[in-house]
C-alpha positions as CSV (number, residue, x, y, z in Angstrom):
1,M,-18.1,-26.0,16.0
2,K,-17.5,-27.5,19.4
3,F,-15.1,-26.6,22.5
4,E,-12.7,-29.0,23.8
5,S,-13.6,-29.9,27.2
6,G,-12.3,-28.0,30.3
7,I,-11.8,-24.5,28.7
8,D,-12.4,-21.7,31.0
9,E,-15.6,-20.0,30.7
10,K,-14.0,-16.8,29.9
11,Y,-12.0,-18.0,27.0
12,R,-15.3,-19.9,25.6
13,Q,-17.1,-16.6,25.9
14,S,-14.4,-14.7,24.2
15,V,-14.3,-17.0,21.2
16,T,-18.1,-16.9,21.0
17,D,-18.3,-13.1,21.0
18,A,-15.3,-12.9,18.5
19,F,-17.4,-15.1,16.1
20,A,-20.6,-13.0,16.6
21,T,-18.4,-9.9,15.7
22,I,-16.8,-11.4,12.8
23,M,-20.1,-12.3,11.3
24,A,-21.6,-8.9,12.0
25,K,-18.8,-6.7,10.9
26,G,-16.9,-8.7,8.4
27,N,-17.2,-8.9,4.8
28,D,-19.0,-11.6,2.8
29,H,-16.0,-13.9,2.7
30,H,-15.4,-13.6,6.4
31,R,-19.2,-14.5,7.0
32,H,-19.2,-17.5,4.8
33,V,-15.9,-18.9,6.4
34,M,-17.3,-18.3,10.1
35,N,-20.6,-19.7,9.2
36,E,-19.1,-22.8,7.7
37,I,-17.1,-23.2,10.8
38,A,-19.9,-22.5,13.1
39,E,-22.1,-25.0,11.4
40,S,-19.5,-27.8,11.4
41,D,-17.8,-29.9,14.4
42,L,-14.6,-28.0,14.0
43,L,-12.8,-28.2,17.4
44,I,-11.8,-25.1,19.3
45,R,-9.0,-25.4,21.7
46,V,-7.6,-22.9,24.1
47,Q,-4.0,-23.5,25.4
48,P,-1.0,-21.9,26.8
49,V,1.3,-20.3,24.3
50,S,4.1,-22.6,25.7
51,E,2.1,-25.4,24.4
52,I,1.4,-24.1,20.6
53,N,4.4,-21.7,20.2
54,A,2.1,-19.1,18.5
55,S,-1.0,-16.9,19.0
56,G,-3.0,-19.6,17.3
57,V,-2.5,-22.8,15.3
58,T,-4.6,-25.0,13.0
59,G,-4.3,-28.6,12.4
60,V,-5.9,-32.2,11.9
61,I,-7.4,-33.6,15.2
62,S,-6.3,-37.1,14.2
63,T,-4.2,-37.9,11.1
64,V,-5.0,-41.6,11.6
65,S,-8.8,-41.0,11.4
66,T,-8.6,-38.4,8.9
67,N,-6.5,-40.6,6.6
68,F,-8.9,-43.4,7.1
69,L,-11.9,-41.3,6.2
70,L,-10.2,-40.0,3.1
71,A,-9.6,-43.6,1.9
72,T,-13.1,-44.8,2.5
73,E,-15.6,-41.9,2.1
74,R,-16.5,-38.7,0.5
75,L,-16.3,-35.7,2.5
76,S,-18.3,-32.4,2.3
77,L,-16.7,-29.2,3.2
78,R,-18.5,-29.1,6.6
79,E,-17.5,-32.9,7.2
80,A,-13.8,-32.0,6.5
81,L,-14.1,-29.1,8.8
82,G,-15.0,-31.5,11.6
83,E,-11.3,-33.2,11.0
84,I,-9.9,-29.8,12.0
85,Y,-9.0,-27.9,15.1
86,I,-8.1,-24.4,15.9
87,A,-6.0,-23.6,19.0
88,I,-5.9,-20.2,20.4
89,A,-3.3,-19.2,22.9
90,E,-4.5,-18.2,26.3
91,E,-2.2,-15.2,26.2
92,T,-3.8,-13.8,22.9
93,I,-7.0,-13.3,24.8
94,D,-5.6,-12.4,28.1
95,T,-3.4,-9.7,26.7
96,G,-4.9,-8.9,23.2
97,G,-8.6,-9.1,24.4
98,Q,-11.4,-9.3,21.9
99,R,-9.2,-7.8,19.2
100,G,-6.5,-10.5,19.6
101,C,-9.3,-13.3,19.7
102,E,-10.9,-11.9,16.7
103,G,-7.8,-11.5,14.6
104,T,-6.5,-15.0,15.4
105,L,-9.9,-16.3,14.5
106,V,-10.0,-14.6,11.2
107,H,-6.4,-15.9,10.4
108,E,-6.9,-19.4,11.6
109,G,-10.2,-19.6,10.3
110,Q,-9.0,-19.0,6.9
111,H,-6.4,-21.9,7.3
112,A,-8.9,-24.0,8.7
113,F,-11.2,-23.5,5.7
114,D,-8.4,-24.2,3.2
115,F,-7.4,-27.3,5.0
116,A,-11.0,-28.4,4.8
117,Q,-11.1,-27.5,1.0
118,T,-8.1,-29.7,0.6
119,L,-9.6,-32.6,2.4
120,E,-12.7,-32.4,0.4
121,S,-10.9,-32.2,-2.9
122,L,-8.8,-35.3,-1.9
123,S,-11.8,-37.2,-0.9
124,N,-13.5,-36.6,-4.2
125,K,-10.3,-36.8,-6.2
126,D,-11.8,-39.1,-8.9
127,M,-14.4,-36.6,-9.5
128,N,-12.0,-33.6,-9.8
129,L,-11.0,-33.5,-13.3
130,L,-9.1,-30.3,-13.0
131,G,-7.0,-31.6,-10.4
132,Q,-6.9,-31.3,-6.4
133,F,-6.7,-28.3,-4.1
134,N,-3.6,-28.5,-2.1
135,P,-2.0,-25.1,-1.5
136,T,1.5,-24.5,-0.5
137,L,2.4,-22.8,2.9
138,Y,3.1,-19.6,0.9
139,E,-0.4,-19.7,-0.6
140,L,-2.0,-20.6,2.7
141,E,-0.4,-17.6,4.4
142,L,-0.9,-15.2,1.6
143,A,-4.7,-15.9,1.8
144,A,-4.8,-15.8,5.6
145,H,-3.0,-12.2,5.8
146,K,-5.1,-10.9,3.0
147,T,-8.3,-11.8,4.8
148,S,-6.9,-10.5,8.1
149,A,-5.9,-7.2,6.4
150,E,-9.7,-7.0,4.9
151,Y,-11.1,-7.6,8.3
152,M,-9.2,-4.7,9.9
153,M,-10.4,-2.5,7.0
154,C,-14.0,-3.7,7.8
155,I,-13.7,-2.7,11.4
156,N,-11.6,0.5,10.5
157,T,-10.9,1.9,13.9
158,P,-7.3,3.1,14.9
159,E,-6.5,0.2,17.1
160,Y,-7.1,-2.2,14.3
161,T,-5.7,-0.3,11.4
162,D,-2.5,0.8,13.3
163,E,-1.8,-2.9,14.1
164,G,-2.2,-3.6,10.3
165,K,0.1,-1.0,9.4
166,D,2.8,-2.3,12.1
167,L,2.3,-5.9,10.6
168,M,2.7,-4.3,7.1
169,I,-0.5,-5.8,5.7
170,L,-2.2,-2.5,5.8
171,C,-0.8,0.8,4.2
172,S,-1.7,4.4,4.1
173,V,-3.4,6.0,1.3
174,D,-3.5,9.5,-0.2
175,G,-6.4,11.6,1.4
176,G,-6.2,9.4,4.6
177,G,-7.5,6.1,5.4
178,C,-5.9,2.5,4.5
179,A,-5.7,0.0,2.1
180,V,-4.5,-3.8,1.9
181,S,-0.7,-3.7,1.0
182,A,-0.1,-6.4,-1.3
183,D,3.7,-5.4,-1.2
184,G,3.6,-5.3,2.6
185,I,2.3,-8.8,2.9
186,E,4.8,-10.1,0.3
187,R,7.6,-8.7,2.3
188,R,6.1,-10.1,5.5
189,L,6.1,-13.6,4.0
190,N,9.5,-13.1,2.7
191,E,11.0,-11.8,6.0
192,S,9.1,-13.5,8.7
193,Y,8.3,-16.8,7.1
194,G,11.1,-17.2,4.4
195,L,8.4,-17.9,1.6
196,F,8.7,-16.4,-2.0
197,A,6.1,-16.3,-4.7
198,N,8.8,-17.4,-7.2
199,G,10.9,-19.5,-5.0
200,N,10.5,-21.4,-1.8
201,Q,6.7,-21.8,-1.2
202,G,7.2,-24.1,1.8
203,R,5.2,-27.5,2.3
204,L,1.7,-28.5,0.8
205,A,-1.2,-28.5,3.0
206,T,-1.3,-32.2,2.8
207,E,2.3,-32.4,4.2
208,M,1.4,-30.0,7.0
209,M,-1.6,-32.1,8.0
210,G,0.1,-35.4,7.7
211,I,-2.1,-36.6,5.0
212,V,-1.1,-39.6,2.7
213,V,-2.1,-38.7,-0.6
């Protein structure tokens, strides 16, 4: 990965530390996603929340450049990740500290990974006999919420698990402890995003990235 120029050192260090913690304490999937991102040219941005209107967002660095590459070249997953950026809000780190930075990177990292899989799939579409990978917003958010919940379970401290319960992505279980809440995640996608498994699933990944299929 690479950082956009001009990022304050405290934010660069926070992101670097968050990557290291996720690699050390996450599950196999978390480590795989973070390793692919770390070994790619994915761009990390840190911006005021007023500019990105979220704790973090993920997108394509240049739709013109990426569309050209898809029309002319085959992309590997890591090459596709190099077309993607993750922007983290300054306030996410300022107020949420390392927990906020880690949580945003886990969630947005899954989006980046899925976007890259989409680009890789499209660049090799003539070889994909079973069809292209092009998830809906519902599918993207379902995957990101599940991996976020699983990360909270991996850390398994009250500040992480309590937040997971507040977000409805974790639930208490008999005998103590927590579990990933499929029902809670579904409810959150319904209420916060207006997305439904058997109804409105939102735009496709290609539409969100501005990719011409």
